[in-house]
N, C-alpha and C positions, 0 to 999 in steps of 0.2 A: 258568240261575241261580247267581248267585254264592255262594261257600260263607261261611257266617257264622263270626265268631270272637268269643271271649269279649275278644279284645285289639284288637278293633276293627281299624283300619288300622295298627296300631303294626309287626306282624311286617313287613309290605311296605315301612313306610318306614325300618326299620332298616337294611336294606342300602344305601339311599342314602344314610343319614347317615354309615356307616361309609366308604362311598366318598368321601364329601366330607371324611373327617378326614385320609385317607392323604397326598393331595398335599400339605396344610399341613404334616404332619408330617416330610416329606421334602424339601420345596423348600430349605430352608437347606444341607442337605447335599448337594443336587444341584447346586445354585448354587454351592458351595465347588468341587466335583468339576470342574466347567466351567472353572473360573478355574486348576486345578493344572496344572503342567507334568510329564509323565509320561515316564519312559525304561523301553522294554522291552529287558531285556538277554537275549534268548533268540534262538536259532537261526532261521534262516528257513526255518521248516517248518509244517506245517499247524496245530500249537497256537500258535506265534508270530503267524502271520499272522490267525489267529481272534481270539487277545487283543488284538490292535492293532486289528483291525476293532470289537469290541466296545467297547473304550474310545473309539474315535473316535465311534461312535454315540452314546454318552453325552454327547459333546461335549468330551470332554478333548483337550489337545495332547499328542501321543505322538510321540517320537522312538525310533526302533529302533537298538540297538548290538550286535553281536557281533563277537567274544568279549567278555567283561567288559573293561573298561578301568578304570585307576586315577584318570582324572579325568572326572568328570561334567559335563555340559552346565551353563553357568551358570543358577541357580535352578530346579533340579530339585527337585520336591516329594514325589516318589514313583517309587520303581523296583521293576519287577518282575524279578526275578532268578532266572534258571533255575539251580537247584543240580544238577549233574551230575558224576559220578564222576571224570571226568577232567581237572576244573577244580578240585577239592577243595583243591590245593595253592596255589592263589592266594591272597593275602592282600590284601584290598580296605581300603585305610585309610580311604577316605570311610565306610565303615560305622561306623568308631568315633569319627567326629568329634563334637564337640559339637552343632554344626547339621547332622547328619546327615539325611537325608531319609527318609521313611518307606520300610521295605522289605518286601516281600512275595516271599516264596519260591514258586517254581514246580517243583514235584517230580513226578516221574512214577511214583516206586516209593518204598518205605519200606525202610530197612535201618538198624543201629545207625551206620554211617559217616555216612549222609545227616543222620541225626536229629542227630548231634554237630555236623556242618558247621552246620545250620540254628542251633543254640544259640550258636555261635561267631559267628555274622554278625549276631547282635542283631536277629533277625527279628520283626516286628510282626504277621503272619499268614502262612499258607501256602496256596497255591492248589493243588489236585491236578491232575495232566494225566491223560487228556486235558481241554483245556479244554472247558467248558461254560458258556454264556451265564448260566444258572441259577446264582444265588449270588455271581457275580462283584460286582455293585454293593454287596452286603452286606458282602463280603470287604473291599472299599476302603475303605467308610465306618468298619468297626470298625476297621479296622489304623490309620486317621487319627485316630480317637478315641483309641485307646490311645497312639498316639505322641504326641499333644498332651498326655495326662495324664502319660504317663513322663517327657516334657521339662519340665512344670510341677513333677513330684516332684523332679527333679534341680536345678532352680533353687532350690527350696525349702530342700533339704538343703544345698546351696552357700552359700545364706544365713544358715543357722543354723550352720554349721562357721564361717562367717567371724565370725558374732556370738560363738558360743563361744570362739573362738580369742581375739577382742579383748577379751573379759571376762577370761580368762587372762592377758593381757597387763596388763591394768590390776591385776588382783590382785598380780600380781609387781613390777609398778611401786610399788605402795603398801607393798608389804612392805619394798622397797629404801629408799624415802623414811622410813618409819617407823624403820628400823634406822640409817640415817647421818643424819637430821635429828633424831632422837628426839621424834616427834611420834605423834599419836594416828592411827587409820585414817581418820577423817573429815578430820583436817587434811590427811593426804596426798593425800586425794581432792581437796581443796580446791586443792592447790599443782598437781597436775595439771591441773585444770580451769583454773586461772588462766594456767598456760602455755598451754595449748590457746587459749584466748580472746586472749592477746596476740600468739599466733603466726598466728591465724586457721587453726588446725589441729584436728584431732579428738583428743579424749580417748584413742583407741586409738593414734593414731601417736605422740603424745606419750609416751604408756606403752611403746611398742615402742622409742622412742628411749632413754628411760631403762633398759630392760632393756639393750639394747645397749650403752650407756656403762657400765652396771655389771660386764657382761662383759669390754669391754677394760680397765676398771681392775683388775678380778680377775686377768687375765691378765698385767698389767703388774706388779702386786704378787708375783705368782708367779715371774715372771722375775728381777726385783730379788732375790727371796729365794734363787733358785737361784745366781744369780751371786755374792751375798753368802757363800754357802757354798763 
């Protein structure tokens, strides 16, 4: 005789619904992982081989390299980098490049020197050794997510800095025109805009040209004054 429940069949159905949700939640991430080109910079030992095998089982394209090199294979998306004491003196330039790949450090023990090296390498995640299959997928997914968000933030900061610098140049150019042409701020801006339209340029570029020209004239006047004295 089946046990009755005040919730009917709901408890039995809940695990089925839960199992159906997880594949839909992870499929985009898994699909992306299978399209990534990964490099495992790790000695050819049990950890290195196990890491490579686990990534290949996921469906990733994996290339092994050791010792660490200054040149990555073209199109590398993610690097597993073994951080070891005897190689801490190496400076890997590709880690700091604007289009640097996602980097996951593989460490087999912790001490202040290793932690400092990991921070200097701009690591997105840490994978402890000995390597285990459990947690590897989550580490890769989270590292990729963090790497993408960090890159987006850097691009946004760069755009904001460029915009701020442009506004500063426009303000300087308006001040110069107001002083040299005896016009109002609005009139000075209209002059800059008119020049930009005539030259098919941007207001920021015209403003920079005005500022640079003013600096050259200022230097010329100072030079003439010195010669006159």
